[in-house]
N, C-alpha and C positions, 0 to 999 in steps of 0.2 A: 874658266874657259878663257884663253887669251883673245884679246880683242883684234879683229882684222879690220882693214880700211873698207869703207862703204864703196869706194870705187876701185876699179882695177888699176894696179900699179903698172909701171913700165915692164916689169919682168913678165907679168901675167899676159899683158898685151903682146909683148913680143913672142911668147910661146904661141899664142893664137895665130899671129901672123906666120910664124915659122911653120905651124901645122898646115895652114891653107897653102903655103908655098910648096910644101913637100907633097901634099895631096895632089896639086895640080901637076908637079913634076912627075910624080910616080904614076899618075893617070896617064900622061902623055907617054911615059916609057912603056907602061904595060899595055896600052890600047893601041898605040901607033907604032911603036918600035920593036917590041918583043915579038917573036913568031908565035903563031897560034899552034894549038895541039894538033898533031898529025891525024888524029882520030875524031876528036870533037869539033875541030875547026874553030871558028871565031867565038863561039859560045864559051870556049874555055877561058877566054879573057876575064870572064866574071869572077874568076878565082882571085884576081887582084883586089877585089873587094869582100868577097865571101870569106876566104881564109883569114885575112887580118881581123875581120869582124868577129870571127869565131874566137880567135885567140884573145882579143881584147874582152870578149864576153867572159872568158875563164879568168882572165887577169882581173877584171872588176870583181867578180865574186871572190877572188883570193884577197884582194884589198878588203872586202867587206868582211871576210873571214878574220884576218889579221886585226883589223880595226875593232871588231866586236870582242875578240879575246882581250885586247888592250883595254876596252872599255870596262869589261866585267872585272878585269884585274885592277884597274886604277880608279874607276868610276869618274874618269875625266871625260866631259861631254864633248871635248874637241874630237875624240876618236869616233864618237857617234855622228858627228857632222861628216866626217871623212867617209864613214860607211854609208851615210844617206846619199851624198854626192856620188859615190861610186855606183850605188844601185840605180840612181836616176839615169846615169850615163850608160850603165851595163845593159838595162832593159833596151835602150835604144840600139846598141850594138847587137844585142841578142835578137831583136826584131829584124834588124838588117841582115843579120846571118840566116834567119829563117826564110826571109823574102828571097834574097839571092839564091839560097839553096833550092827553093821551089822552082825558080826559074831555070836554074841549071837542071834540075831534075826533069822539067818538062821535056828538054831537049834530049838528055841522056837516057831517061827511063820511060819517056812518053806519058808522064803523069805529074801533076803539080805536087801531089802528097802521096805518101805511102806511110804505113805504120811500121817503118823500118826502126831497128833499135836505136840507131844513131839519131835519126830525126825525132823519134818520140821523147828520148831523154833531153835533147836540146829544147824541145817544146816544153817539157816539164820544167826545165830550168827557167824559161820564160814565165811560166805560171808562178814560180817560187818568187822571182823578181816582183811580179804584180802583187802577190799576197804580201810580200815584205813591205812595198810601198802603201798598200791599202791598210795594213796593221798600223803603220806610222800615222796614218790620217785619222784613225779611230781612237787614239788615246791622247788626251790632252796634257797629262803630266808628263813633262820631258824626261824625268829620271826613270819613271816607269816605262815610257814609250821606248827609250834607248835600251832598257834591260830586255824587254821582250823582243825587240828588234834584234839585239845581239844574239839572243838564243837562236832565233830563226835563221840569222845570217850564218851562224856556225853550223847548225844542222843542214841548211840548204847547199852548203859547199860540198857535201857528200856526193851530190849529183855530178860534180865536175870530173872526178876520176872515173865514174861510172860511164860518163859520156866519152871519155878518152879511150877506155878499154872496151866499150860496147862492140867495136868492129872485130874484136878478137874473141870475146866472149860468146857472141852470137853470130848466126849467119846473117849478114846484112847486105843490102844493095851498095850502101856507102863504101867507098874505097878506103883502104887502111891509110895511115899517115905516110906522106912521101917525103917530109922533112924531119919530123920528130920520131926518128927510128933509132933503135939500138945499133944498127949498122949504118952505112953510108946512105945519104939521101939519094932518093930515086927521082931526080928531077934535073932537067938540063940547066946548065948555069945561066943560059939566056932567059930562062923563065924564072929561075930561083932568085936572081939578083933583084929584078924589079919587085918580086913578091916580098923579099925581105925588106926593101926600101919602103914599099907601101905599109908594111907592118909597123916599121919604126915611125912612119908618118901618123898612123893610127894611135901609137903609143903617146906620141906628143900631144895629139888632139885629146886623148882620154885624160892625161895629166892636167892639160889646161882646163878641161871640163870640170875635173874634180876640185881643182883649185878655186875656180870660179864658183862652183856650187857651194863649197864650204863657206866662202867669203859671203855669199848670198844668205845662206842659212843662219850664219852668225850675225849678219847684219839685221836680219829679220827678228832674231832673238833680242838684239840689243835695243831695237826699237820698240819691241813688246814690253821689255822691262822699263824702259823709259815711259811708256804710256801708262803702265800700272803705278809707277811712282807718281806721276802727275795726278792720277786718280785718287791715290791715298793722301796727297797734299791737299786736294780740294776737300 
């Protein structure tokens, strides 16, 4: 595993600052400048957080999926640390997606939660993230831990396409996609542009968190190796 610096470098710090600036600018654009939905009113502005957090949730598990395959193929632990960092960030975005979705559902459907196919499959994904992180904490041997986590990361990704197609396979309360459609997007440009801007801001934040997480995990491993070497020397 390649050694990473114990402290964040200028590039990592710059990404963090860029993410914060973009999030502030996107929030102002979406909450203050963009028009609200004609039918839902101001509550529709929650989509500027809900939709990007949902997309980053899927992106995080895609990173876990690819990194897990790479680990099983190469046995290089650097891919395991990438998957671990992506999972830790992904469960946060997944939780944010569920929380904002519940707020929106209370106003749109009159209830905080319903066992809708889309909502249920997203909640299942949150549980998969949780089990993935718990599994990692229960196994001490790093190679064995990485192998078991990689298998779960690959299998868990199967829930992502199910989530995407759930609104087409079953009758659900959740509306179909407005942007990721085979035909043209069904969204006004005044709403679509700040939404896309916020999505890019979330992506920058996610990449920053994964890089920082991987550096933290590798730093912890390096310190543990040094501690064990000192014990052996004594």
